[in-house]
C-alpha positions, 0 to 999 in steps of 0.5 A: 177893487175886485178883478174879474176872473175871466181877465185873469185867465185871459192874461195868463193865457196871453203870457203863456203864448207870448213866452212860448213864441219867444222861446221858439225863436232861435238865438242870433247867429253870432259872428264866428260861431260854427257848429256841425251839420249832419247829412243823414242818408236814408236808403230805400226802394220805394217806400221800403227801407233798404236791407241788404241780403235776401229782402226782395224788391221790385223795380217799376218794370216788375223785375224782382231783385235783391241788393248785396252792395250799395256804396256812393261818395258824397263830396263838395257840399255847399249850403245856401243861406236864406239871404242867398249867400253860399258856403262851400265845403270843398275838402270834406268827403264822405263814403256812404256804405249801406253795410255800415250804419256808421257811415249813414249820418256823416257830419259836415264840420265847421258850418258857419252859424246861419239859416240855410234853405238849399243844399248842393253836393257832388255824387263822386270825387272831383277831378282835382282830388281824383288826380292828386297824389295817392299818398296825400289821400286820407280817410275815405279817399284812402284807396287801401281802406276798403278791403274787399269792397273796392271803391278804386279802379287801379286799371282806370286810376279813379274812384268808383263813385257809385257801386250797386250790386245784387241778384235778380231772377231775370238776369241770366245765370253765370257759370256758377249758377248765380244771377248777379248784376253789377253797376259801377260808375266812375270817370272824372273827365281825365287829367291830361287826356279827355275822358268820360266825366260822370261826376254829377251834382245834386241841388235840393231845396230844404223846404224849410230852414236848417238853423245852425247856431253855436248851440244848434246842430241840425240834421238834413234827412235825405231819402235815397230811392233806388227805384229812381236808378232804374226808371228816371231819365233813362229806363234801365231794365235788369234783363237787358243790362246786367252789368256796367263797369266802363265809364263811357257807358255809365252816363245814363246811370249817373243821370238816373241816380242824381234823381234818387235824392230828396230832402225829407225833413230837417231836425233843428236840434 
């Protein structure tokens, strides 16, 4: 019996397509399976990559500035599965420091296998941990771990959640002839007395699925846009406000920087 070559080609094509589609399906999520998930923080100013030092940027008000320091704490991450189940990670704390590329891609440990469609995290350090005994804080929460790049207020007994420093020609010169700006945001609400609370939570859809399996450790790539710090919920002009350290004055800054974060894409590797 003679077989038409066209049907042979069609059969081969369909087999290839079927095999390819089958291979694209992730393995089932096994009970008890876990893996790590990377949170990649890509700091930018608009479309430009953030580079510390002399690189000039402009905010939405046309004010030129350079960045010398950008640090912020990420904590209390939670992930929502496509079925609505929420998995929380309350004891993992990360400090993103632009000066240290090793901090840009922290790993969330022991994430249960599943398909995740939403991420939530706190910018800052929660009140319970902020008020806990200093001797019990380790890793990035060790208040003596920062050297000269201090992320702890001894006078205010709390962490600096967000530190943004630089220079700008629109800022008045100080006694040394320099034109610095400094924005330090903290304030966890107090322990025994009511105090300013500048802890903020960011919740973002993944616009896709982060697939965690025993053999798949995904990456969520965040873009963090400093332009939003200057012009989001509140307009912040360098020539009008060059320095904020007091938690009671920092709420507008915290309300702005929660809008800096977006999910750009996901790697399921």
